[in-house]
C-alpha positions in Angstrom: 36.6 -11.5 33.4 34.2 -10.9 36.3 34.3 -7.8 38.4 37.0 -7.6 40.9 36.1 -7.2 44.6 37.9 -5.8 47.6 39.9 -2.8 48.6 43.3 -3.4 50.3 45.8 -1.3 52.2 49.4 -2.3 51.1 52.9 -1.1 51.2 55.5 -0.5 48.5 59.1 -1.1 49.3 62.0 1.2 48.4 62.5 -0.5 45.0 58.8 0.1 44.1 57.7 -3.5 44.7 54.1 -4.1 45.8 53.1 -7.5 47.3 49.8 -8.2 45.8 47.2 -9.1 48.5 46.1 -12.7 48.5 42.4 -11.7 47.9 43.3 -10.0 44.6 45.8 -12.7 43.5 43.1 -15.3 44.1 40.7 -13.4 41.7 43.5 -13.0 39.1 44.9 -16.6 39.2 43.4 -17.6 35.8 45.0 -14.7 34.0 48.4 -14.2 35.8 50.4 -15.8 33.0 48.9 -13.3 30.4 50.5 -10.3 32.1 49.3 -6.8 32.7 49.6 -3.3 31.5 50.2 -0.5 34.1 49.3 3.0 33.1 48.5 6.5 34.3 44.8 7.1 35.0 43.1 9.7 32.8 41.0 11.3 35.4 42.7 10.7 38.8 46.3 10.8 40.2 46.5 7.0 40.4 47.6 4.1 38.3 45.5 1.6 36.5 46.4 -2.1 36.2 44.8 -3.8 33.2 44.8 -7.5 32.7 46.2 -8.1 29.2 42.8 -9.1 27.8 41.2 -6.0 29.1 44.0 -3.9 27.7 43.7 -5.5 24.3 39.9 -4.7 24.2 40.6 -1.0 25.0 43.4 -0.9 22.4 41.0 -2.4 19.7 38.8 0.7 20.3 41.8 3.1 20.2 43.1 1.5 17.0 39.9 2.4 15.3 40.6 6.1 15.7 41.7 8.0 12.5 45.3 8.9 13.1 45.1 11.6 10.5 43.1 13.7 12.9 45.3 15.6 15.2 42.9 15.3 18.1 43.0 11.5 17.8 46.7 11.4 17.5 47.2 13.6 20.6 44.8 11.4 22.5 46.6 8.1 21.5 50.0 9.6 22.5 48.7 10.8 25.9 46.7 7.7 26.6 49.7 5.5 26.1 52.2 7.8 27.8 54.0 5.8 30.5 52.1 2.5 29.8 54.3 -0.5 30.7 53.9 -4.2 30.5 54.3 -5.7 33.9 54.0 -9.1 35.6 53.3 -10.4 39.0 56.3 -12.5 39.9 56.4 -15.9 41.5 56.5 -14.3 45.0 53.3 -12.3 44.2 55.1 -8.9 43.7 54.4 -6.3 41.2 57.3 -3.8 40.3 55.9 -0.3 39.8 58.2 1.7 37.5 59.7 4.9 39.1 58.1 7.2 36.5 54.6 5.8 37.4 55.4 6.1 41.1 56.2 9.8 40.5 53.0 10.4 38.5 50.7 8.9 41.2 52.7 10.4 44.1 53.0 7.0 45.6 54.8 6.9 49.0 55.1 3.8 51.2 51.4 3.3 52.0 49.1 2.6 49.1 45.5 1.4 48.4 44.6 -1.2 45.8 41.0 -0.7 44.7 39.2 -2.6 42.0 37.4 -0.5 39.4 35.2 -3.2 37.8 37.6 -5.0 35.5 40.9 -3.1 36.3 42.7 -2.3 39.5 43.5 1.2 40.6 46.7 1.7 42.6 46.6 4.9 44.8 48.8 6.6 47.3 46.8 6.0 50.5 46.5 9.7 51.4 45.3 10.7 47.9 42.8 7.8 47.9 41.3 8.9 51.2 41.0 12.5 50.0 39.1 11.4 46.9 36.8 9.0 48.8 36.1 11.6 51.5 35.6 14.5 49.1 32.7 16.4 50.6 32.2 18.4 47.4 30.7 15.3 45.9 27.4 14.1 47.3 27.6 10.3 46.7 23.8 9.9 46.9 23.2 12.5 44.1 26.0 11.0 42.0 24.6 7.4 42.5 21.1 8.6 41.4 22.5 10.4 38.4 24.7 7.6 37.2 22.7 4.5 38.2 19.1 5.8 38.7 16.7 4.8 36.0 13.1 5.7 35.4 10.5 3.0 36.1 9.9 2.7 32.3 13.4 1.3 31.9 12.3 -1.7 34.0 9.1 -2.3 32.1 6.9 -0.8 34.8 4.3 1.6 33.6 
């Protein structure tokens, strides 16, 4: 699957249903019938929506861990905690289970933000706090994560 594009402001109704934006649905059309896995994020107070193929690739890595090591067993348990299989219905809605709404602190207003090959689902206020976090200098972060020496590009 190609990288997903576009950040969208959305609303969740009282039952926890999210109407997926047309721009995201259009990008997912070829994989809608495969379903998705919705889980807690490891690093942030948000949810991660994995297309089933992406989830299976992650699980292949997880399944290689030695379950006779306590650390691995603890990781597997926590990684899968709250994970749910979900579908986008014929109306384009995704039902977010109540336990996951609670974990992410989702209120009515949310943000859907692609993270390469998965989709993050955030409470709007929490998303804005993370994006606007002045403690993180994005320019320094970009240089550290993406910056490469000229030698990496074959330039001497």
